[in-house]
N, C-alpha and C positions, 0 to 999 in steps of 0.2 A: 525447350521453352515454346516451340511453335505448337499451337494447340489445334485440335480438331474442332469442328463446329459445336459438338456436344460437350467438350471438355471445359467446364467452368470451375471445377473443384470447390463448389459451394461458395464462390466469391460473394454472391448476393446475400449469403447468410452471415459469413464471418468477416468479409472484406471491409465493410463500413466505407465503401467508395475510395479506399486508399489505393487500390489497384484496379485497373480496368483491362479488358481484353479487346484489342483492335487488330483485325486482319490476322488472327491466330496467334498474336503475341501478347504477353502480359506487359502492361505499361504502368509506370508510376503516375497516379492521377494528381500531378502537381507540376507547376511551372511549364516547361516545354514538353512534359509527358514522355520522357524517354522510355524505351522498352528495357526490360531487364537483360534481354539478349544483347542489345546495343551496348549497354554499360559493361557487360561481361566481356564482350569482344574487345572493347577499348582497353580494359584492364589486362586481358590476356596478351594484347599486342605490346603492352609495356613490360611484359615479362613476368607478371604475377601468375604463379601456378597454384595448383591445389585448391582447396575450398576457399571461398570468398565470403566474408561477412559484410554485407552492405548495411549501413546505418542511415536513417532518414530523420534528422532532427526536427523537421517540420511535423512529423507524426507525434513526436514527444510533445511539442507545443500544442498540437491539436487535442491530444488526450487531456492535458492539464487544463486548457481553456474550456473544453467540454465539461469537465468535472466541476470547475468553479462556476461556469455559467448555469449548469443544471441546478446546483444548490442555490444559486442566487435567484433563479426562477421559483424554486420551492419557498425560499424565504419571503419573496414578494407575495406569492400566492396565499400564504398563511399569515402574512404580516409578522414574521418572526423577528424578534429584536436581537437575538444572539448572532454572533458572526460565524462565518465558515472559514476554517483554515485547514491546510493539509501539509503533510510532510511525506517525503519519499523514503522508504526503508532501504538503507544502503546494502543490506544483506541480499537484496534482489540483484543489484548490479553495482559494483564498486569501480569498474574500469574508468580511467580518466576521460577517455573520449566520450563516454556516455554521461558521466557526472557533470563534466564541463558544459556539454550541450544542454543538459537538463537545467542547470542553474542559469545559463545564458538566456534560454527562451522563456523562463518562468519568473523573471524579475518583477514584472508588473503585478503578479499575483502574490508576492511576498511568500513564495513557496519555500518550504524548508526541508530539512533532512532528519531522518531518524537513525540513531546509532545503537548497535547492540554489542559492541566490543570497543576496546581502547583504540584499535586501529581505525574503526569507523568513526569514533568520536573525534579523532584528530582530523579526519577528512571533513567531517561536518563543521568543525571549528574553522577549518581553512576555507571551505567553499561556500558556507552559508552567509549571505549578506547580514550585516548587523541589523537586528530588529526582526528578521524572519525567524520563525520558530525552529528550535532543535528539540527533539524529544529523545530521551535516553532510556532504552528498555533493556531487558535481560538481566542476568545476575551481575552484580557490580562489586568489585573489591575496593579497598581504601584508596588505591592509586587512581582508579577510574573515577570515583566520586570526587577526589581532589581535583581531577581534570575538569569536572563539571563546575566546581567552584571557580577555577581559573577562567573558564569560558564565560561564566557570569560576570566576573570582574573585568573581562575584556569588552563587555557590553552586549554579549549575546543573550537572546531571549530563549533561555534553555530551561527545560523541565525534566527533572530526574524522576522516573517512575519507580516507586518502591515495589519490589517483588516479594520481600520478606521483612520481618521485624529486625533482623540483624543488619540489613542495609540501612534502616532508619536509625538504628543506634550509631552506625558509622557516620551518617549524615550529621547527627547531633554532635558527635565527637569532633568532626572536621569543622563544623560551624563554630564551635568554641575555640578551636585552634586558630582559625582565620581571624576571629575577633581579637585575639591576643596579639597576632602578628601584623595586622593591617588596621589602618584607620578607616572606619566606616566601610567594611567589606560588603560586597553584594553577594547574597546567597542565591542559588538557583531556585526556581519554583519547584514545588514537590507535587508529584502525581501519585496516586495509589491504584495499582492494578488489582482489580477485584476478581475473586474466583467465584463466578456465578454458578447457581444451581442449574441454569439452562445449559443443556449439553451442546457441545460443539458440532460443527457441520463442515462438510467438504474436506479438502486436503488439510492435514495437520489438525483434524477435528479434536484430537486428544490434547491439544494445547489450550482448549477451552473446556468449560464445564467444571463441576465440583471435584472431579477426580484428577484434574490437571495439577502439575507440579508448579505452575506459575500462578502468582497472585496471592492475595490475602483472603482468608476465610472471613466470614462475618464476625467471628470472635476476635480475630487478629486485627480486623479493620477498626473495631472499637478500641482495642488496645493501642493501636497506632495513633488514633485520634487523641487518646488520653496522654500519650507520650509527647505529642506535639503541643498539647495544651499546657502540660506541666513545664515544658521547656520554653514556653512563650514563642513557639514557632508556627502557630496556626495561621498566621498571616501569609505564610509561604505555601500553604496547601491550596493548590490551584486547579488540579485536574483529577477526575475519575477516569480510569482506563479499563477497557476490557477487549477481548479478542476471542471470537468463537470459531475461527478457522479460515483457511485460504480457499479461494475458488468456490465461493458459496453458490450452489446451484439453485437453492430454494431460499426465499426471503422470509418464510414464516418463522424459523428459529431465530433469525436476527431480530424480528419484531418482539418476540418473547424476551430475548436478552436485553433489548432496549428498555422494555418496561421495568425489568428488574434493576438494571443499572441506573435508570432515570430516577427510580424511587430511592435508591441508595444515595444518589447525588442530592436529592431534595431533603432527605432526612439528615444528612450531614450538614447541609446549609441551615436547617432549622435548629440543629443541635448547637450551632455556634461557629461553624466554619464559614465565616462571612466572606472570606477571600476566594472561596471555591467558585470557579466561574466557567469551567469547561468540562466537557465529556468527550473522551476519545474512544471512538468505536472500532479502532484498530483497522486492519486490512480485511481482505476477503472479497472485495468487489470482483466478480467473475468476468473472465474473457470468454467469448464464444469461440469454440474450436470446431464445432460440428460442421460437417459438409452436407448434411442431409436434412430436408424438411421434416419436422415432427420429432426430431431427435436432439433439439437444442439442449445445451448443458445448463442454461440459465433460464429461469422461468419469470424473470422480471426485467423491466427496462431500467436504464440509469435514472430516468425521471421518477419512476415508481420508487426506486431505492431512495432517492433524495427526499421525495414527498413523505415516505413512511418515517424516515429518521426525523425530519423536521416536525411533522405532525405529532408524533409520539412524544418528543421532547417538550413541545409546547403544551400538549395535553396534561402531562405530568406536572410541569411547572405551574400551570394554572390551578390544577386541582390541589396542589400542595402549598400554593401561595408563595412561590419563590421565583427569582429571576430566571429567565430562559438562558440556558448555558450556551457558550460558544461550542460549536461542533467541530471536532477534529477527525480527519481520516488519515490512515497510513497505507493507502493502496499502492502496491508496487507493481504487481502483474498488470493491472489495468493501464498504468502509465507506460511501462517499458515493453510489454510483450509485442506490440504491433509495429515497433519502430525499426526492426531489423529483419533482413532476409538472408538466409544462408544458401549459398549456391555452391554445389559440389559437382566436380566433373564425373561423368559416367565412365567407369573403368571397364565394365563388362555387363552384358545383358544376359540374365538367366530367365528361362521360361520353363514352366511345368507342362506346357501344352505339347501334345504329340505332333511331330512333323513327319511327313512321309519319308524324308531322307534319313530319319532316325529309326525307322522301322525296318526289320528284316522280313520283307515280304516274300512269300512263296507263290508258286503258280496257283495253288488252291489254299485258301486261308480259312481258319475258323470264323464263325459269324462275329465273335467278339472283335 
């Protein structure tokens, strides 16, 4: 961990001032600014062997605050009337020491959680403060949808995102069962994940675009709308959701997807979905990993990302004559990636360089 003068490992590119180098050592740029070497030595002295995973909750708080502050700046810049909300996708990190720190440092922002399985949904119901958002994505069976109804009746602000028409049929079935078994039951909000024509980008690009297995096609979207209207459940339709991929390096495909999803939102509003009030742009906000100038993985700043999202949603809402939607994000990598450092002991050093002691030299040797 003691570094030469030229060894900065691209900290000025990807470090975001979270770590600094002083006197050849990497220091945490917070509080008393301890060095990683000092922390490691103290832990080794206590008997901890093997790899160490150091977590820094202040960096979780920094990322959440930066995300919310950046979108708030964009909202003020464009005089945007919709709110900004965010949830953390539990598939990124479900470990208790992370989730508990996450929820502790994010209370002031009403930050929520996203679940994609029954286990994650139970974590979300347990850890999310009442009133903060919970979104439920992925394929859902009857038991999982029933859990969503229970969460709603516990007082949670929960949105179930429909991935297919069979899920909607199950929601309608469970809604009727709850009405028979409970007095004035509370149903969860409903979201619709749309399968955009815009192609995905970045890691998991195939989870977006029209060839994706996730979400409703345009025809299915209209069919779902009619099912909700016929069952008098349109008042629960609250969110339009899309996702074009993780670790988006280029912002242009996102802008194209935003226009498509924004127009679908506006047309559903004009058709009669008056309770529809939010658009969820999914995850994908990239983290910079590059250590070299000119080879950055992301071609946009966080402020540019927020400005584009807010401007495009406002432009579509104005042109279509509908209310500006609340904006949701489900960024996981951006929130979690920077907060931990893995320190591993060096067991052996291998080198491919030739050393004199490794060569069988003769009195007279070939020029090579």
